[in-house]
Backbone as ProteinMPNN parsed JSONL, in Angstrom:
{"seq_chain_A": "MGLDLSGIELPFTVADVVGGGMELIGLVVGFIVLAMALMFAPRLINFVKGVFGKGGRSAH", "coords_chain_A": {"N_chain_A": [[0.747, -0.908, -0.035], [0.848, 2.021, -0.055], [2.604, 4.72, -1.555], [4.581, 4.689, -4.575], [7.225, 5.871, -5.58], [9.907, 5.431, -6.773], [9.874, 5.407, -10.134], [10.272, 7.928, -10.201], [11.563, 11.075, -11.891], [13.495, 13.259, -10.858], [14.725, 17.203, -11.986], [16.356, 17.488, -10.644], [18.652, 17.589, -8.479], [19.651, 16.641, -4.727], [22.029, 17.651, -4.581], [22.0, 20.044, -6.501], [20.346, 21.391, -4.793], [20.894, 21.506, -2.339], [23.308, 23.604, -3.167], [21.87, 25.884, -4.226], [20.572, 26.782, -2.629], [23.042, 27.835, -0.727], [23.989, 29.398, -2.552], [22.232, 31.591, -2.16], [21.792, 32.055, 0.532], [24.573, 33.42, 0.325], [23.98, 35.919, -1.383], [22.359, 36.85, 0.457], [23.323, 37.475, 3.348], [25.61, 39.435, 3.497], [24.182, 42.243, 3.319], [22.22, 41.331, 5.555], [24.205, 40.975, 7.773], [25.84, 44.105, 7.492], [22.852, 45.098, 8.297], [22.476, 44.174, 11.101], [24.945, 45.587, 11.733], [24.786, 47.981, 12.144], [22.708, 48.091, 13.306], [23.552, 47.205, 15.859], [25.981, 49.09, 16.986], [26.072, 52.087, 17.283], [25.909, 51.312, 20.157], [27.9, 50.923, 20.881], [29.493, 52.811, 20.061], [28.523, 54.29, 22.365], [29.659, 53.304, 23.96], [32.365, 53.953, 23.849], [33.115, 56.626, 24.186], [31.813, 56.576, 26.62], [33.895, 55.217, 28.019], [36.606, 56.792, 27.031], [35.426, 59.097, 26.994], [35.891, 61.745, 29.189], [38.112, 60.985, 31.167], [36.574, 58.611, 32.068], [34.495, 56.383, 34.415], [36.338, 55.958, 36.281], [37.894, 58.378, 37.163], [36.498, 59.715, 39.324]], "CA_chain_A": [[-0.145, -0.102, 0.456], [2.342, 3.548, 0.897], [2.633, 5.548, -3.0], [5.359, 4.595, -5.423], [8.571, 7.216, -6.319], [10.529, 4.844, -7.362], [10.372, 5.137, -11.209], [9.859, 9.349, -10.481], [13.21, 10.96, -11.303], [14.093, 14.889, -10.805], [15.12, 17.918, -13.088], [17.696, 18.052, -10.129], [19.336, 17.053, -6.927], [19.891, 16.973, -3.944], [23.062, 18.762, -4.649], [22.043, 21.719, -6.655], [19.143, 22.259, -4.28], [21.989, 22.726, -1.446], [23.783, 24.692, -4.243], [21.137, 26.716, -4.47], [20.829, 27.445, -1.33], [23.926, 28.192, -0.065], [23.959, 31.194, -3.489], [21.062, 32.274, -2.101], [22.747, 32.822, 1.579], [25.203, 33.914, 0.163], [23.759, 37.007, -1.445], [21.648, 38.007, 1.555], [24.307, 37.992, 4.348], [25.98, 40.967, 3.592], [22.467, 42.523, 3.672], [21.929, 40.971, 7.425], [25.912, 41.443, 8.34], [25.167, 45.462, 7.415], [21.71, 45.544, 9.782], [23.212, 44.071, 12.118], [26.413, 46.071, 12.217], [23.821, 49.488, 11.978], [22.165, 48.071, 15.184], [25.207, 47.463, 17.141], [26.794, 50.602, 16.472], [25.727, 52.659, 18.636], [26.193, 51.171, 22.102], [29.808, 50.032, 21.047], [29.394, 54.315, 20.289], [28.361, 54.921, 23.643], [30.622, 52.786, 25.508], [33.772, 54.163, 23.596], [32.621, 57.502, 24.734], [31.964, 56.786, 28.023], [35.146, 55.163, 28.499], [37.063, 57.733, 26.921], [35.219, 60.961, 27.843], [36.708, 62.646, 30.707], [38.676, 60.062, 31.479], [36.26, 57.188, 32.283], [34.63, 56.451, 35.452], [37.642, 55.975, 37.697], [38.108, 59.218, 37.252], [35.615, 60.164, 39.719]], "C_chain_A": [[0.876, 1.153, 0.043], [2.006, 3.885, -1.871], [4.075, 5.196, -3.636], [5.994, 5.136, -5.966], [9.353, 6.923, -6.833], [10.256, 5.393, -9.687], [9.506, 7.287, -11.525], [11.313, 10.243, -10.431], [12.909, 13.227, -11.908], [14.824, 15.794, -12.36], [16.462, 18.419, -12.715], [18.057, 17.705, -8.953], [19.564, 16.821, -6.314], [21.19, 18.016, -3.678], [22.958, 20.374, -5.846], [20.937, 21.851, -5.924], [19.858, 22.989, -2.644], [23.188, 23.919, -2.148], [23.104, 25.59, -4.195], [20.512, 27.881, -3.292], [21.899, 28.229, -0.126], [24.32, 29.801, -1.332], [23.029, 32.221, -2.706], [21.234, 32.591, -0.703], [23.229, 34.057, 1.069], [25.181, 35.483, -0.829], [22.582, 37.926, -0.81], [22.869, 37.913, 2.714], [25.171, 38.891, 3.91], [24.921, 41.894, 3.905], [22.148, 42.783, 5.382], [23.479, 41.514, 8.085], [25.514, 43.174, 8.34], [24.059, 45.615, 8.358], [22.509, 45.604, 10.831], [24.331, 44.83, 12.707], [25.391, 47.884, 12.47], [23.236, 49.476, 13.254], [22.54, 48.043, 16.326], [25.991, 48.828, 17.467], [27.023, 51.606, 17.307], [26.058, 53.021, 19.929], [27.415, 51.089, 21.861], [30.066, 52.04, 20.598], [30.237, 54.833, 22.064], [29.319, 54.704, 24.141], [32.06, 52.973, 25.374], [33.906, 55.513, 24.187], [32.6, 57.814, 25.491], [33.191, 56.242, 28.72], [36.097, 55.874, 28.148], [36.923, 59.038, 27.308], [35.286, 61.647, 28.691], [36.467, 62.032, 31.538], [37.772, 59.126, 33.024], [35.862, 57.535, 33.943], [35.657, 55.773, 36.85], [37.769, 56.898, 38.066], [37.612, 60.43, 38.622], [37.081, 60.168, 41.52]], "O_chain_A": [[1.993, 0.69, -0.186], [1.478, 3.366, -2.855], [4.923, 5.611, -2.847], [5.684, 5.188, -7.156], [9.91, 7.759, -7.545], [11.357, 5.799, -10.06], [8.751, 7.754, -12.377], [12.063, 10.266, -9.455], [12.43, 13.94, -12.789], [15.257, 15.285, -13.393], [17.303, 19.087, -13.317], [17.006, 17.466, -8.359], [20.46, 16.101, -6.756], [21.287, 18.9, -2.827], [23.667, 21.38, -5.881], [20.227, 22.682, -6.491], [19.675, 24.051, -2.048], [23.721, 24.862, -1.563], [23.81, 26.591, -4.072], [20.201, 29.067, -3.187], [21.657, 28.889, 0.885], [24.769, 30.896, -0.993], [23.155, 33.445, -2.701], [20.726, 33.697, -0.519], [22.784, 35.201, 1.161], [26.228, 36.112, -0.98], [22.069, 38.994, -1.145], [23.378, 39.029, 2.615], [25.739, 38.852, 5.001], [24.949, 42.302, 5.065], [21.953, 43.765, 6.099], [23.584, 42.472, 8.85], [24.823, 43.519, 9.299], [24.317, 46.328, 9.328], [23.074, 46.553, 11.375], [24.649, 44.778, 13.895], [25.881, 48.751, 13.193], [23.188, 50.38, 14.087], [22.183, 48.534, 17.397], [26.482, 49.178, 18.54], [28.051, 51.885, 17.924], [26.321, 54.04, 20.569], [28.143, 51.211, 22.846], [31.133, 52.445, 21.058], [31.268, 55.253, 22.59], [29.984, 55.54, 24.753], [32.905, 52.541, 26.158], [34.963, 55.63, 24.807], [33.028, 58.925, 25.802], [33.54, 56.672, 29.819], [36.93, 55.795, 29.051], [37.729, 59.856, 27.75], [34.285, 62.34, 28.869], [35.555, 62.0, 32.363], [38.044, 59.008, 34.219], [36.402, 58.388, 34.647], [35.48, 55.31, 37.977], [37.841, 56.963, 39.293], [38.102, 61.535, 38.858], [36.726, 60.63, 42.604]]}, "name": "protein", "num_of_chains": 1, "seq": "MGLDLSGIELPFTVADVVGGGMELIGLVVGFIVLAMALMFAPRLINFVKGVFGKGGRSAH"}
């Protein structure tokens, strides 16, 4: 009973699907990294300003 798919051939292989997926990730990853950098940059700038601005907290 069950579905017999032994006679069906697909026009692509698993390697083709994995390769296409990796290419898609390769196209999108630059934008994701840029967005994360833009989100993290203000925190980093404020941290550096806090450490070097007015002698830091240890100068009080």
